[in-house]
Each structure stands twice: as structure tokens, then as C-alpha cells.
C-alpha positions in Angstrom: 95.0 -35.7 -117.6 92.5 -38.2 -116.2 93.6 -38.2 -112.6 94.8 -35.4 -110.5 96.5 -35.9 -107.2 96.3 -33.5 -104.2 98.2 -35.3 -101.4 96.2 -38.6 -101.3 93.2 -37.3 -103.1 92.3 -38.3 -106.6 89.5 -37.3 -108.9 88.2 -37.7 -112.4 85.1 -36.8 -114.4 82.8 -39.4 -115.9 79.8 -39.4 -118.2 76.9 -41.8 -117.7 76.6 -43.5 -121.1 74.2 -46.4 -120.4 70.7 -45.7 -121.8 68.8 -45.9 -118.6 71.2 -43.7 -116.6 72.3 -44.3 -113.0 69.2 -46.2 -111.8 69.1 -48.7 -108.9 71.2 -51.5 -110.3 74.2 -49.3 -111.4 73.9 -47.2 -108.3 74.2 -50.4 -106.2 77.2 -51.6 -108.3 78.9 -48.2 -107.9 78.4 -48.1 -104.1 79.4 -51.8 -103.7 82.6 -51.3 -105.6 83.4 -48.0 -103.8 83.0 -49.8 -100.5 85.8 -52.2 -101.4 88.4 -49.5 -101.1 90.1 -48.0 -98.1 89.2 -44.5 -99.1 86.4 -42.0 -98.8 84.6 -41.8 -102.1 82.5 -38.8 -103.1 80.3 -38.4 -106.2 79.3 -34.9 -107.4 76.7 -33.7 -109.9 76.5 -30.0 -110.2 76.6 -28.5 -106.7 75.4 -31.7 -105.0 78.1 -34.0 -103.4 77.2 -37.4 -102.0 78.8 -40.4 -100.3 79.7 -42.8 -103.2 79.6 -45.7 -100.8 75.9 -45.1 -100.0 73.4 -46.4 -102.6 70.6 -44.1 -101.4 72.9 -41.1 -101.6 74.0 -42.0 -105.1 70.4 -42.4 -106.3 69.5 -38.9 -105.0 71.7 -37.5 -107.7 69.1 -38.5 -110.4 71.6 -39.1 -113.2 70.0 -39.8 -116.6 72.0 -40.8 -119.7 74.5 -38.1 -120.5 75.0 -36.8 -116.9 78.5 -35.7 -116.1 79.8 -36.5 -112.6 83.0 -36.0 -110.6 84.3 -39.0 -108.8 86.7 -38.1 -105.9 88.5 -40.4 -103.4 90.7 -39.6 -100.5 92.7 -42.3 -98.6 95.3 -45.1 -99.1 93.4 -46.7 -102.0 92.1 -43.5 -103.5 93.9 -43.9 -106.8 92.7 -47.4 -107.4 89.2 -46.5 -106.3 88.9 -43.7 -108.8 90.4 -45.8 -111.6 88.1 -48.7 -110.9 84.9 -46.6 -110.6 85.8 -44.8 -113.8 86.1 -48.2 -115.5 82.8 -49.3 -114.1 81.0 -46.3 -115.5 82.7 -46.6 -118.8 81.7 -50.2 -119.0 78.0 -49.1 -118.7 77.9 -50.8 -115.3 78.0 -54.1 -117.3 74.5 -53.4 -118.8 73.9 -54.1 -122.5 72.0 -51.2 -124.0 
């Protein structure tokens, strides 16, 4: 199952597939898209969890190609936030490798 609901909380796992990883431009796109939703968005790598709406927080995860992350959202738009962010990652953040 891709999404799991716990009350109004949704989460999924994504893998960074673009060659350069989650560098500044994709991190900005992730944070910008996350900010469009009425939900708290969290991004987790290993034991480190950061605010998915904060570009600097996202960058601190240091995610090269192949990194696995958990995307979580909680709030009224949580389901759409998770689906949209998953699609963004799967689209390689619009980068052509």
C-alpha cells in the first residue's frame, strides 16, 4: 500500500532517483510544493526528521541519488500533499538526467 492513514495523517516512502540527489533546486521545489498544502509536512531520512516546508531543513538531510525518505503529512490536505510530493520525487523534480 502506498498511503497509510492514521486519523488525518498520511505517509509514504520515496527514493531519490535523480542523478544529483536532493540538491538546492529540488529541495526548493519540494519545500515550495509542500507549502501549498494546509498540512504539516515532515521528511525523514534514517533517524532525522525535518520540516518539509523549510528548504534549509530539507537540505540538511544530505540525500544523494538512491536515498530513501519517508514523507509524512498531517492536516486537512495531508493526503493530497503526500501524493503530490511523491509524484514530484518520482518525476525527478522535473530534472533531465
